[in-house]
N, CA, C and O atoms as a Tripos MOL2 file, in Angstrom:
@<TRIPOS>MOLECULE
protein
  308   307    77     0     0
PROTEIN
NO_CHARGES

@<TRIPOS>ATOM
      1 N          70.5470   85.3850   50.1850 N.3       1 MET1
      2 CA         71.9080   85.1580   50.6320 C.3       1 MET1
      3 C          72.3420   86.3470   51.4910 C.2       1 MET1
      4 O          72.2440   87.4970   51.0630 O.2       1 MET1
      5 N          72.8080   86.0690   52.6710 N.am      2 ALA2
      6 CA         73.2320   87.1140   53.6020 C.3       2 ALA2
      7 C          74.6010   87.6600   53.2140 C.2       2 ALA2
      8 O          75.4480   86.9440   52.6800 O.2       2 ALA2
      9 N          74.7940   88.9270   53.4930 N.am      3 ILE3
     10 CA         76.0880   89.5570   53.2320 C.3       3 ILE3
     11 C          77.0930   89.0060   54.2360 C.2       3 ILE3
     12 O          76.8270   88.9970   55.4380 O.2       3 ILE3
     13 N          78.2430   88.5480   53.7530 N.am      4 PRO4
     14 CA         79.2600   88.0390   54.6850 C.3       4 PRO4
     15 C          79.7490   89.1500   55.6060 C.2       4 PRO4
     16 O          79.8440   90.3120   55.2100 O.2       4 PRO4
     17 N          80.0520   88.7760   56.8180 N.am      5 SER5
     18 CA         80.5630   89.7620   57.7780 C.3       5 SER5
     19 C          81.9370   90.2460   57.3230 C.2       5 SER5
     20 O          82.5870   89.6190   56.4860 O.2       5 SER5
     21 N          82.3570   91.3520   57.8820 N.am      6 ALA6
     22 CA         83.6810   91.8940   57.5550 C.3       6 ALA6
     23 C          84.7590   90.8560   57.8670 C.2       6 ALA6
     24 O          85.7300   90.7100   57.1240 O.2       6 ALA6
     25 N          84.5770   90.1480   58.9620 N.am      7 GLU7
     26 CA         85.5430   89.1030   59.3460 C.3       7 GLU7
     27 C          85.5900   87.9930   58.2990 C.2       7 GLU7
     28 O          86.6710   87.5340   57.9310 O.2       7 GLU7
     29 N          84.4210   87.5590   57.8150 N.am      8 ASP8
     30 CA         84.3720   86.5140   56.7910 C.3       8 ASP8
     31 C          85.0040   86.9890   55.4860 C.2       8 ASP8
     32 O          85.6840   86.2190   54.8080 O.2       8 ASP8
     33 N          84.7810   88.2470   55.1350 N.am      9 GLN9
     34 CA         85.3730   88.7890   53.9220 C.3       9 GLN9
     35 C          86.8910   88.8310   54.0210 C.2       9 GLN9
     36 O          87.5910   88.4900   53.0670 O.2       9 GLN9
     37 N          87.3950   89.2460   55.1670 N.am     10 LEU10
     38 CA         88.8480   89.2790   55.3610 C.3      10 LEU10
     39 C          89.4460   87.8730   55.3420 C.2      10 LEU10
     40 O          90.5410   87.6580   54.8220 O.2      10 LEU10
     41 N          88.7180   86.9320   55.9120 N.am     11 LYS11
     42 CA         89.1690   85.5410   55.9210 C.3      11 LYS11
     43 C          89.2560   85.0050   54.4850 C.2      11 LYS11
     44 O          90.2200   84.3290   54.1270 O.2      11 LYS11
     45 N          88.2480   85.3130   53.6720 N.am     12 PHE12
     46 CA         88.2330   84.8990   52.2790 C.3      12 PHE12
     47 C          89.4260   85.4870   51.5220 C.2      12 PHE12
     48 O          90.1240   84.7810   50.7950 O.2      12 PHE12
     49 N          89.6470   86.7960   51.7060 N.am     13 LEU13
     50 CA         90.7720   87.4470   51.0250 C.3      13 LEU13
     51 C          92.1140   86.8940   51.5010 C.2      13 LEU13
     52 O          93.0470   86.7540   50.7100 O.2      13 LEU13
     53 N          92.2090   86.5860   52.7680 N.am     14 SER14
     54 CA         93.4380   85.9820   53.2930 C.3      14 SER14
     55 C          93.6790   84.6110   52.6690 C.2      14 SER14
     56 O          94.8160   84.2500   52.3640 O.2      14 SER14
     57 N          92.6010   83.8500   52.4820 N.am     15 ASN15
     58 CA         92.7400   82.5370   51.8310 C.3      15 ASN15
     59 C          93.1750   82.6740   50.3840 C.2      15 ASN15
     60 O          94.0060   81.8970   49.9140 O.2      15 ASN15
     61 N          92.6310   83.6420   49.6760 N.am     16 ILE16
     62 CA         93.0500   83.8810   48.2890 C.3      16 ILE16
     63 C          94.5270   84.2630   48.2640 C.2      16 ILE16
     64 O          95.2920   83.7510   47.4460 O.2      16 ILE16
     65 N          94.9190   85.1540   49.1530 N.am     17 GLN17
     66 CA         96.3250   85.5720   49.2180 C.3      17 GLN17
     67 C          97.2180   84.3760   49.5200 C.2      17 GLN17
     68 O          98.2980   84.2400   48.9450 O.2      17 GLN17
     69 N          96.7730   83.5230   50.4100 N.am     18 ARG18
     70 CA         97.5570   82.3280   50.7550 C.3      18 ARG18
     71 C          97.7160   81.4140   49.5410 C.2      18 ARG18
     72 O          98.8010   80.8890   49.2910 O.2      18 ARG18
     73 N          96.6380   81.2280   48.7960 N.am     19 ILE19
     74 CA         96.7110   80.4110   47.5810 C.3      19 ILE19
     75 C          97.7310   81.0010   46.6080 C.2      19 ILE19
     76 O          98.5320   80.2770   46.0170 O.2      19 ILE19
     77 N          97.6890   82.3200   46.4520 N.am     20 LEU20
     78 CA         98.6110   82.9720   45.5170 C.3      20 LEU20
     79 C         100.0530   82.9090   46.0100 C.2      20 LEU20
     80 O         100.9760   82.7280   45.2160 O.2      20 LEU20
     81 N         100.2460   83.0560   47.3150 N.am     21 ASP21
     82 CA        101.6020   83.0430   47.8690 C.3      21 ASP21
     83 C         102.2000   81.6410   47.9470 C.2      21 ASP21
     84 O         103.3730   81.4420   47.6290 O.2      21 ASP21
     85 N         101.3880   80.6680   48.3710 N.am     22 GLU22
     86 CA        101.9060   79.3370   48.6580 C.3      22 GLU22
     87 C         101.5770   78.3080   47.5860 C.2      22 GLU22
     88 O         102.0950   77.1910   47.6100 O.2      22 GLU22
     89 N         100.7190   78.6820   46.6520 N.am     23 GLY23
     90 CA        100.2740   77.7180   45.6540 C.3      23 GLY23
     91 C         101.3850   77.2490   44.7530 C.2      23 GLY23
     92 O         102.2780   78.0090   44.3780 O.2      23 GLY23
     93 N         101.3130   76.0080   44.4230 N.am     24 SER24
     94 CA        102.2600   75.4290   43.4740 C.3      24 SER24
     95 C         101.5660   75.4110   42.1150 C.2      24 SER24
     96 O         100.8070   74.4950   41.7980 O.2      24 SER24
     97 N         101.8390   76.4220   41.3380 N.am     25 PHE25
     98 CA        101.1770   76.5410   40.0510 C.3      25 PHE25
     99 C         102.0010   75.8250   38.9870 C.2      25 PHE25
    100 O         103.1000   76.2570   38.6390 O.2      25 PHE25
    101 N         101.4620   74.7420   38.4860 N.am     26 VAL26
    102 CA        102.1430   73.9960   37.4360 C.3      26 VAL26
    103 C         101.7740   74.5460   36.0690 C.2      26 VAL26
    104 O         102.4020   74.1980   35.0690 O.2      26 VAL26
    105 N         100.7810   75.3850   36.0200 N.am     27 ALA27
    106 CA        100.3890   76.0350   34.7840 C.3      27 ALA27
    107 C         100.0370   77.4850   35.0990 C.2      27 ALA27
    108 O          99.2520   77.7570   36.0070 O.2      27 ALA27
    109 N         100.6190   78.4080   34.3480 N.am     28 THR28
    110 CA        100.4200   79.8240   34.6440 C.3      28 THR28
    111 C          99.0000   80.2820   34.3840 C.2      28 THR28
    112 O          98.5860   81.3120   34.9170 O.2      28 THR28
    113 N          98.2350   79.5450   33.5740 N.am     29 TYR29
    114 CA         96.8640   79.9650   33.3100 C.3      29 TYR29
    115 C          96.0120   79.9140   34.5790 C.2      29 TYR29
    116 O          95.0670   80.6900   34.7200 O.2      29 TYR29
    117 N          96.3380   79.0050   35.5010 N.am     30 LYS30
    118 CA         95.5770   78.9160   36.7480 C.3      30 LYS30
    119 C          95.7780   80.1860   37.5670 C.2      30 LYS30
    120 O          94.8290   80.7270   38.1360 O.2      30 LYS30
    121 N          96.9930   80.6430   37.6190 N.am     31 PHE31
    122 CA         97.3150   81.8620   38.3510 C.3      31 PHE31
    123 C          96.6190   83.0540   37.6980 C.2      31 PHE31
    124 O          96.0400   83.8860   38.3960 O.2      31 PHE31
    125 N          96.6670   83.1450   36.3740 N.am     32 ALA32
    126 CA         96.0160   84.2420   35.6540 C.3      32 ALA32
    127 C          94.5070   84.2150   35.8710 C.2      32 ALA32
    128 O          93.8840   85.2670   36.0100 O.2      32 ALA32
    129 N          93.9210   83.0350   35.9020 N.am     33 LEU33
    130 CA         92.4770   82.9210   36.0930 C.3      33 LEU33
    131 C          92.0570   83.3870   37.4840 C.2      33 LEU33
    132 O          91.0880   84.1340   37.6180 O.2      33 LEU33
    133 N          92.7680   82.9580   38.5120 N.am     34 ILE34
    134 CA         92.3840   83.3580   39.8690 C.3      34 ILE34
    135 C          92.5810   84.8640   40.0650 C.2      34 ILE34
    136 O          91.7840   85.5060   40.7490 O.2      34 ILE34
    137 N          93.6240   85.4250   39.4760 N.am     35 LEU35
    138 CA         93.8130   86.8770   39.5560 C.3      35 LEU35
    139 C          92.6930   87.6100   38.8210 C.2      35 LEU35
    140 O          92.2030   88.6360   39.2940 O.2      35 LEU35
    141 N          92.2950   87.0880   37.6790 N.am     36 SER36
    142 CA         91.2100   87.7040   36.9060 C.3      36 SER36
    143 C          89.9040   87.7150   37.6860 C.2      36 SER36
    144 O          89.2110   88.7320   37.7330 O.2      36 SER36
    145 N          89.5700   86.5910   38.2950 N.am     37 LEU37
    146 CA         88.3340   86.5080   39.0780 C.3      37 LEU37
    147 C          88.3730   87.4330   40.2930 C.2      37 LEU37
    148 O          87.3830   88.0930   40.6080 O.2      37 LEU37
    149 N          89.5070   87.4780   40.9650 N.am     38 ALA38
    150 CA         89.6430   88.3560   42.1270 C.3      38 ALA38
    151 C          89.5360   89.8220   41.7240 C.2      38 ALA38
    152 O          88.8610   90.6030   42.3940 O.2      38 ALA38
    153 N          90.1970   90.1960   40.6370 N.am     39 ASP39
    154 CA         90.1160   91.5730   40.1490 C.3      39 ASP39
    155 C          88.6820   91.9590   39.8100 C.2      39 ASP39
    156 O          88.2170   93.0400   40.1700 O.2      39 ASP39
    157 N          87.9920   91.0660   39.1160 N.am     40 TYR40
    158 CA         86.6190   91.3490   38.7160 C.3      40 TYR40
    159 C          85.7210   91.5300   39.9420 C.2      40 TYR40
    160 O          84.8850   92.4330   39.9830 O.2      40 TYR40
    161 N          85.9040   90.6740   40.9230 N.am     41 ALA41
    162 CA         85.0950   90.7610   42.1420 C.3      41 ALA41
    163 C          85.3310   92.0750   42.8750 C.2      41 ALA41
    164 O          84.3850   92.6990   43.3570 O.2      41 ALA41
    165 N          86.5750   92.4900   42.9590 N.am     42 VAL42
    166 CA         86.8940   93.7360   43.6520 C.3      42 VAL42
    167 C          86.3690   94.9360   42.8620 C.2      42 VAL42
    168 O          85.8270   95.8790   43.4370 O.2      42 VAL42
    169 N          86.5340   94.8880   41.5540 N.am     43 LYS43
    170 CA         86.1610   96.0070   40.6960 C.3      43 LYS43
    171 C          84.6430   96.1920   40.5780 C.2      43 LYS43
    172 O          84.1540   97.3220   40.5940 O.2      43 LYS43
    173 N          83.9050   95.0930   40.4590 N.am     44 TYR44
    174 CA         82.4810   95.1860   40.1480 C.3      44 TYR44
    175 C          81.5460   94.6500   41.2310 C.2      44 TYR44
    176 O          80.3280   94.7690   41.1030 O.2      44 TYR44
    177 N          82.0840   94.0760   42.2710 N.am     45 GLY45
    178 CA         81.2370   93.5240   43.3220 C.3      45 GLY45
    179 C          80.5610   94.5990   44.1550 C.2      45 GLY45
    180 O          81.1240   95.6710   44.3790 O.2      45 GLY45
    181 N          79.3630   94.3080   44.6080 N.am     46 ASP46
    182 CA         78.6070   95.2190   45.4710 C.3      46 ASP46
    183 C          78.4580   94.5820   46.8480 C.2      46 ASP46
    184 O          78.6700   93.3810   47.0190 O.2      46 ASP46
    185 N          78.0940   95.3920   47.8080 N.am     47 ASP47
    186 CA         77.8450   94.8900   49.1560 C.3      47 ASP47
    187 C          76.3630   94.6710   49.4080 C.2      47 ASP47
    188 O          75.9280   94.6340   50.5590 O.2      47 ASP47
    189 N          75.5880   94.5270   48.3480 N.am     48 ASP48
    190 CA         74.1450   94.3690   48.5120 C.3      48 ASP48
    191 C          73.7210   92.9200   48.7390 C.2      48 ASP48
    192 O          72.5430   92.6520   48.9740 O.2      48 ASP48
    193 N          74.6540   92.0010   48.6720 N.am     49 GLY49
    194 CA         74.3470   90.6000   48.9120 C.3      49 GLY49
    195 C          73.8860   89.8430   47.6890 C.2      49 GLY49
    196 O          73.6990   88.6270   47.7420 O.2      49 GLY49
    197 N          73.7020   90.5480   46.5860 N.am     50 GLY50
    198 CA         73.2740   89.8900   45.3560 C.3      50 GLY50
    199 C          74.4360   89.2100   44.6560 C.2      50 GLY50
    200 O          75.5990   89.5090   44.9250 O.2      50 GLY50
    201 N          74.1130   88.2950   43.7580 N.am     51 PRO51
    202 CA         75.1810   87.5990   43.0330 C.3      51 PRO51
    203 C          75.9000   88.5480   42.0740 C.2      51 PRO51
    204 O          75.3150   89.5070   41.5710 O.2      51 PRO51
    205 N          77.1420   88.2690   41.8400 N.am     52 LEU52
    206 CA         77.9390   89.0340   40.8860 C.3      52 LEU52
    207 C          77.8000   88.3570   39.5330 C.2      52 LEU52
    208 O          78.2470   87.2250   39.3480 O.2      52 LEU52
    209 N          77.1990   89.0300   38.6190 N.am     53 ARG53
    210 CA         76.9780   88.4560   37.2930 C.3      53 ARG53
    211 C          78.1480   88.8330   36.3900 C.2      53 ARG53
    212 O          78.5160   90.0030   36.2810 O.2      53 ARG53
    213 N          78.7150   87.8330   35.7560 N.am     54 LEU54
    214 CA         79.7790   88.0790   34.8110 C.3      54 LEU54
    215 C          79.6870   87.0570   33.6870 C.2      54 LEU54
    216 O          79.1300   85.9710   33.8440 O.2      54 LEU54
    217 N          80.2420   87.4370   32.5660 N.am     55 THR55
    218 CA         80.2220   86.5680   31.3980 C.3      55 THR55
    219 C          81.6200   86.0060   31.1700 C.2      55 THR55
    220 O          82.5950   86.4630   31.7670 O.2      55 THR55
    221 N          81.6970   85.0240   30.3110 N.am     56 THR56
    222 CA         83.0190   84.4920   29.9680 C.3      56 THR56
    223 C          83.8620   85.5630   29.2910 C.2      56 THR56
    224 O          85.0870   85.5640   29.4110 O.2      56 THR56
    225 N          83.2100   86.4660   28.5860 N.am     57 ARG57
    226 CA         83.9520   87.5690   27.9510 C.3      57 ARG57
    227 C          84.5760   88.4760   29.0180 C.2      57 ARG57
    228 O          85.7190   88.9110   28.8780 O.2      57 ARG57
    229 N          83.8170   88.7570   30.0830 N.am     58 ASP58
    230 CA         84.3480   89.5740   31.1790 C.3      58 ASP58
    231 C          85.6110   88.9390   31.7640 C.2      58 ASP58
    232 O          86.6180   89.6120   31.9850 O.2      58 ASP58
    233 N          85.5340   87.6480   32.0060 N.am     59 ILE59
    234 CA         86.6850   86.9280   32.5600 C.3      59 ILE59
    235 C          87.8270   86.9190   31.5530 C.2      59 ILE59
    236 O          88.9800   87.1590   31.9120 O.2      59 ILE59
    237 N          87.5080   86.6440   30.3030 N.am     60 ALA60
    238 CA         88.5280   86.5120   29.2580 C.3      60 ALA60
    239 C          89.3280   87.7910   29.0670 C.2      60 ALA60
    240 O          90.5440   87.7370   28.8820 O.2      60 ALA60
    241 N          88.6660   88.9310   29.1090 N.am     61 GLU61
    242 CA         89.3840   90.1880   28.8900 C.3      61 GLU61
    243 C          90.4650   90.4150   29.9410 C.2      61 GLU61
    244 O          91.5900   90.7870   29.6060 O.2      61 GLU61
    245 N          90.1350   90.1980   31.1900 N.am     62 THR62
    246 CA         91.1260   90.3660   32.2590 C.3      62 THR62
    247 C          92.1630   89.2520   32.2010 C.2      62 THR62
    248 O          93.3540   89.5000   32.3910 O.2      62 THR62
    249 N          91.7190   88.0310   31.9410 N.am     63 PHE63
    250 CA         92.6080   86.8780   31.8570 C.3      63 PHE63
    251 C          93.6850   87.1050   30.7940 C.2      63 PHE63
    252 O          94.8630   86.8400   31.0290 O.2      63 PHE63
    253 N          93.2770   87.5910   29.6420 N.am     64 ILE64
    254 CA         94.2260   87.8220   28.5450 C.3      64 ILE64
    255 C          95.2640   88.8640   28.9290 C.2      64 ILE64
    256 O          96.4340   88.7420   28.5670 O.2      64 ILE64
    257 N          94.8370   89.8960   29.6670 N.am     65 GLU65
    258 CA         95.7890   90.9140   30.1120 C.3      65 GLU65
    259 C          96.9130   90.2900   30.9430 C.2      65 GLU65
    260 O          98.0760   90.6720   30.8140 O.2      65 GLU65
    261 N          96.5540   89.3270   31.7960 N.am     66 TYR66
    262 CA         97.5590   88.6610   32.6310 C.3      66 TYR66
    263 C          98.3530   87.6150   31.8610 C.2      66 TYR66
    264 O          99.5600   87.4850   32.0640 O.2      66 TYR66
    265 N          97.6990   86.8750   30.9900 N.am     67 TYR67
    266 CA         98.2850   85.6580   30.4410 C.3      67 TYR67
    267 C          98.9610   85.8170   29.0900 C.2      67 TYR67
    268 O          99.7310   84.9370   28.7050 O.2      67 TYR67
    269 N          98.7200   86.8780   28.3610 N.am     68 TRP68
    270 CA         99.1910   86.9540   26.9860 C.3      68 TRP68
    271 C         100.6990   86.7690   26.8570 C.2      68 TRP68
    272 O         101.1550   86.1810   25.8770 O.2      68 TRP68
    273 N         101.4700   87.2440   27.7950 N.am     69 ARG69
    274 CA        102.9400   87.0900   27.7050 C.3      69 ARG69
    275 C         103.3540   85.6180   27.8020 C.2      69 ARG69
    276 O         104.3800   85.2250   27.2470 O.2      69 ARG69
    277 N         102.5610   84.8080   28.5040 N.am     70 GLN70
    278 CA        102.8730   83.3950   28.6470 C.3      70 GLN70
    279 C         102.5670   82.6130   27.3680 C.2      70 GLN70
    280 O         103.1250   81.5420   27.1280 O.2      70 GLN70
    281 N         101.6710   83.1690   26.5580 N.am     71 ALA71
    282 CA        101.2420   82.4880   25.3490 C.3      71 ALA71
    283 C         102.0800   82.8630   24.1320 C.2      71 ALA71
    284 O         102.0040   82.1930   23.1020 O.2      71 ALA71
    285 N         102.8620   83.9020   24.2340 N.am     72 VAL72
    286 CA        103.6860   84.3650   23.1130 C.3      72 VAL72
    287 C         105.0020   83.5870   23.1220 C.2      72 VAL72
    288 O         105.6120   83.4230   24.1790 O.2      72 VAL72
    289 N         105.4490   83.1050   21.9570 N.am     73 PRO73
    290 CA        106.7430   82.4100   21.9170 C.3      73 PRO73
    291 C         107.8750   83.2970   22.4370 C.2      73 PRO73
    292 O         107.8620   84.5090   22.2200 O.2      73 PRO73
    293 N         108.8330   82.7120   23.1080 N.am     74 VAL74
    294 CA        109.9650   83.4390   23.6620 C.3      74 VAL74
    295 C         110.6880   84.1780   22.5390 C.2      74 VAL74
    296 O         110.9130   83.6240   21.4630 O.2      74 VAL74
    297 N         111.0450   85.4240   22.7970 N.am     75 GLY75
    298 CA        111.7430   86.2390   21.8170 C.3      75 GLY75
    299 C         110.8190   87.0340   20.9160 C.2      75 GLY75
    300 O         111.2850   87.8580   20.1300 O.2      75 GLY75
    301 N         109.5160   86.8020   21.0130 N.am     76 SER76
    302 CA        108.5610   87.5220   20.1620 C.3      76 SER76
    303 C         108.1160   88.8470   20.7580 C.2      76 SER76
    304 O         107.5370   89.6760   20.0570 O.2      76 SER76
    305 N         108.3790   89.0570   22.0420 N.am     77 TRP77
    306 CA        107.9640   90.3020   22.6640 C.3      77 TRP77
    307 C         109.1650   91.0600   23.0050 C.2      77 TRP77
    308 O         109.0670   92.1610   23.5480 O.2      77 TRP77
@<TRIPOS>BOND
     1     1     2 1
     2     2     3 1
     3     3     4 2
     4     3     5 am
     5     5     6 1
     6     6     7 1
     7     7     8 2
     8     7     9 am
     9     9    10 1
    10    10    11 1
    11    11    12 2
    12    11    13 am
    13    13    14 1
    14    14    15 1
    15    15    16 2
    16    15    17 am
    17    17    18 1
    18    18    19 1
    19    19    20 2
    20    19    21 am
    21    21    22 1
    22    22    23 1
    23    23    24 2
    24    23    25 am
    25    25    26 1
    26    26    27 1
    27    27    28 2
    28    27    29 am
    29    29    30 1
    30    30    31 1
    31    31    32 2
    32    31    33 am
    33    33    34 1
    34    34    35 1
    35    35    36 2
    36    35    37 am
    37    37    38 1
    38    38    39 1
    39    39    40 2
    40    39    41 am
    41    41    42 1
    42    42    43 1
    43    43    44 2
    44    43    45 am
    45    45    46 1
    46    46    47 1
    47    47    48 2
    48    47    49 am
    49    49    50 1
    50    50    51 1
    51    51    52 2
    52    51    53 am
    53    53    54 1
    54    54    55 1
    55    55    56 2
    56    55    57 am
    57    57    58 1
    58    58    59 1
    59    59    60 2
    60    59    61 am
    61    61    62 1
    62    62    63 1
    63    63    64 2
    64    63    65 am
    65    65    66 1
    66    66    67 1
    67    67    68 2
    68    67    69 am
    69    69    70 1
    70    70    71 1
    71    71    72 2
    72    71    73 am
    73    73    74 1
    74    74    75 1
    75    75    76 2
    76    75    77 am
    77    77    78 1
    78    78    79 1
    79    79    80 2
    80    79    81 am
    81    81    82 1
    82    82    83 1
    83    83    84 2
    84    83    85 am
    85    85    86 1
    86    86    87 1
    87    87    88 2
    88    87    89 am
    89    89    90 1
    90    90    91 1
    91    91    92 2
    92    91    93 am
    93    93    94 1
    94    94    95 1
    95    95    96 2
    96    95    97 am
    97    97    98 1
    98    98    99 1
    99    99   100 2
   100    99   101 am
   101   101   102 1
   102   102   103 1
   103   103   104 2
   104   103   105 am
   105   105   106 1
   106   106   107 1
   107   107   108 2
   108   107   109 am
   109   109   110 1
   110   110   111 1
   111   111   112 2
   112   111   113 am
   113   113   114 1
   114   114   115 1
   115   115   116 2
   116   115   117 am
   117   117   118 1
   118   118   119 1
   119   119   120 2
   120   119   121 am
   121   121   122 1
   122   122   123 1
   123   123   124 2
   124   123   125 am
   125   125   126 1
   126   126   127 1
   127   127   128 2
   128   127   129 am
   129   129   130 1
   130   130   131 1
   131   131   132 2
   132   131   133 am
   133   133   134 1
   134   134   135 1
   135   135   136 2
   136   135   137 am
   137   137   138 1
   138   138   139 1
   139   139   140 2
   140   139   141 am
   141   141   142 1
   142   142   143 1
   143   143   144 2
   144   143   145 am
   145   145   146 1
   146   146   147 1
   147   147   148 2
   148   147   149 am
   149   149   150 1
   150   150   151 1
   151   151   152 2
   152   151   153 am
   153   153   154 1
   154   154   155 1
   155   155   156 2
   156   155   157 am
   157   157   158 1
   158   158   159 1
   159   159   160 2
   160   159   161 am
   161   161   162 1
   162   162   163 1
   163   163   164 2
   164   163   165 am
   165   165   166 1
   166   166   167 1
   167   167   168 2
   168   167   169 am
   169   169   170 1
   170   170   171 1
   171   171   172 2
   172   171   173 am
   173   173   174 1
   174   174   175 1
   175   175   176 2
   176   175   177 am
   177   177   178 1
   178   178   179 1
   179   179   180 2
   180   179   181 am
   181   181   182 1
   182   182   183 1
   183   183   184 2
   184   183   185 am
   185   185   186 1
   186   186   187 1
   187   187   188 2
   188   187   189 am
   189   189   190 1
   190   190   191 1
   191   191   192 2
   192   191   193 am
   193   193   194 1
   194   194   195 1
   195   195   196 2
   196   195   197 am
   197   197   198 1
   198   198   199 1
   199   199   200 2
   200   199   201 am
   201   201   202 1
   202   202   203 1
   203   203   204 2
   204   203   205 am
   205   205   206 1
   206   206   207 1
   207   207   208 2
   208   207   209 am
   209   209   210 1
   210   210   211 1
   211   211   212 2
   212   211   213 am
   213   213   214 1
   214   214   215 1
   215   215   216 2
   216   215   217 am
   217   217   218 1
   218   218   219 1
   219   219   220 2
   220   219   221 am
   221   221   222 1
   222   222   223 1
   223   223   224 2
   224   223   225 am
   225   225   226 1
   226   226   227 1
   227   227   228 2
   228   227   229 am
   229   229   230 1
   230   230   231 1
   231   231   232 2
   232   231   233 am
   233   233   234 1
   234   234   235 1
   235   235   236 2
   236   235   237 am
   237   237   238 1
   238   238   239 1
   239   239   240 2
   240   239   241 am
   241   241   242 1
   242   242   243 1
   243   243   244 2
   244   243   245 am
   245   245   246 1
   246   246   247 1
   247   247   248 2
   248   247   249 am
   249   249   250 1
   250   250   251 1
   251   251   252 2
   252   251   253 am
   253   253   254 1
   254   254   255 1
   255   255   256 2
   256   255   257 am
   257   257   258 1
   258   258   259 1
   259   259   260 2
   260   259   261 am
   261   261   262 1
   262   262   263 1
   263   263   264 2
   264   263   265 am
   265   265   266 1
   266   266   267 1
   267   267   268 2
   268   267   269 am
   269   269   270 1
   270   270   271 1
   271   271   272 2
   272   271   273 am
   273   273   274 1
   274   274   275 1
   275   275   276 2
   276   275   277 am
   277   277   278 1
   278   278   279 1
   279   279   280 2
   280   279   281 am
   281   281   282 1
   282   282   283 1
   283   283   284 2
   284   283   285 am
   285   285   286 1
   286   286   287 1
   287   287   288 2
   288   287   289 am
   289   289   290 1
   290   290   291 1
   291   291   292 2
   292   291   293 am
   293   293   294 1
   294   294   295 1
   295   295   296 2
   296   295   297 am
   297   297   298 1
   298   298   299 1
   299   299   300 2
   300   299   301 am
   301   301   302 1
   302   302   303 1
   303   303   304 2
   304   303   305 am
   305   305   306 1
   306   306   307 1
   307   307   308 2
@<TRIPOS>SUBSTRUCTURE
     1 MET1         2 RESIDUE 1 A MET
     2 ALA2         6 RESIDUE 1 A ALA
     3 ILE3        10 RESIDUE 1 A ILE
     4 PRO4        14 RESIDUE 1 A PRO
     5 SER5        18 RESIDUE 1 A SER
     6 ALA6        22 RESIDUE 1 A ALA
     7 GLU7        26 RESIDUE 1 A GLU
     8 ASP8        30 RESIDUE 1 A ASP
     9 GLN9        34 RESIDUE 1 A GLN
    10 LEU10       38 RESIDUE 1 A LEU
    11 LYS11       42 RESIDUE 1 A LYS
    12 PHE12       46 RESIDUE 1 A PHE
    13 LEU13       50 RESIDUE 1 A LEU
    14 SER14       54 RESIDUE 1 A SER
    15 ASN15       58 RESIDUE 1 A ASN
    16 ILE16       62 RESIDUE 1 A ILE
    17 GLN17       66 RESIDUE 1 A GLN
    18 ARG18       70 RESIDUE 1 A ARG
    19 ILE19       74 RESIDUE 1 A ILE
    20 LEU20       78 RESIDUE 1 A LEU
    21 ASP21       82 RESIDUE 1 A ASP
    22 GLU22       86 RESIDUE 1 A GLU
    23 GLY23       90 RESIDUE 1 A GLY
    24 SER24       94 RESIDUE 1 A SER
    25 PHE25       98 RESIDUE 1 A PHE
    26 VAL26      102 RESIDUE 1 A VAL
    27 ALA27      106 RESIDUE 1 A ALA
    28 THR28      110 RESIDUE 1 A THR
    29 TYR29      114 RESIDUE 1 A TYR
    30 LYS30      118 RESIDUE 1 A LYS
    31 PHE31      122 RESIDUE 1 A PHE
    32 ALA32      126 RESIDUE 1 A ALA
    33 LEU33      130 RESIDUE 1 A LEU
    34 ILE34      134 RESIDUE 1 A ILE
    35 LEU35      138 RESIDUE 1 A LEU
    36 SER36      142 RESIDUE 1 A SER
    37 LEU37      146 RESIDUE 1 A LEU
    38 ALA38      150 RESIDUE 1 A ALA
    39 ASP39      154 RESIDUE 1 A ASP
    40 TYR40      158 RESIDUE 1 A TYR
    41 ALA41      162 RESIDUE 1 A ALA
    42 VAL42      166 RESIDUE 1 A VAL
    43 LYS43      170 RESIDUE 1 A LYS
    44 TYR44      174 RESIDUE 1 A TYR
    45 GLY45      178 RESIDUE 1 A GLY
    46 ASP46      182 RESIDUE 1 A ASP
    47 ASP47      186 RESIDUE 1 A ASP
    48 ASP48      190 RESIDUE 1 A ASP
    49 GLY49      194 RESIDUE 1 A GLY
    50 GLY50      198 RESIDUE 1 A GLY
    51 PRO51      202 RESIDUE 1 A PRO
    52 LEU52      206 RESIDUE 1 A LEU
    53 ARG53      210 RESIDUE 1 A ARG
    54 LEU54      214 RESIDUE 1 A LEU
    55 THR55      218 RESIDUE 1 A THR
    56 THR56      222 RESIDUE 1 A THR
    57 ARG57      226 RESIDUE 1 A ARG
    58 ASP58      230 RESIDUE 1 A ASP
    59 ILE59      234 RESIDUE 1 A ILE
    60 ALA60      238 RESIDUE 1 A ALA
    61 GLU61      242 RESIDUE 1 A GLU
    62 THR62      246 RESIDUE 1 A THR
    63 PHE63      250 RESIDUE 1 A PHE
    64 ILE64      254 RESIDUE 1 A ILE
    65 GLU65      258 RESIDUE 1 A GLU
    66 TYR66      262 RESIDUE 1 A TYR
    67 TYR67      266 RESIDUE 1 A TYR
    68 TRP68      270 RESIDUE 1 A TRP
    69 ARG69      274 RESIDUE 1 A ARG
    70 GLN70      278 RESIDUE 1 A GLN
    71 ALA71      282 RESIDUE 1 A ALA
    72 VAL72      286 RESIDUE 1 A VAL
    73 PRO73      290 RESIDUE 1 A PRO
    74 VAL74      294 RESIDUE 1 A VAL
    75 GLY75      298 RESIDUE 1 A GLY
    76 SER76      302 RESIDUE 1 A SER
    77 TRP77      306 RESIDUE 1 A TRP
């Protein structure tokens, strides 16, 4: 797999930003999930062209950081 060009990488990030800015999120977990995946990619991704290996636990840890307030009953925090 070839490394995406700088232009392709910027285009991808712009699309993610557009989804976050313009997306109609009917469930907050979708927003938390996309933020978690983006954070993980930025934090642990390499420019070597290899796949980014992650586990469900990796995703879950970041996801919970974003989503836990949505899962707590109102008035409990």
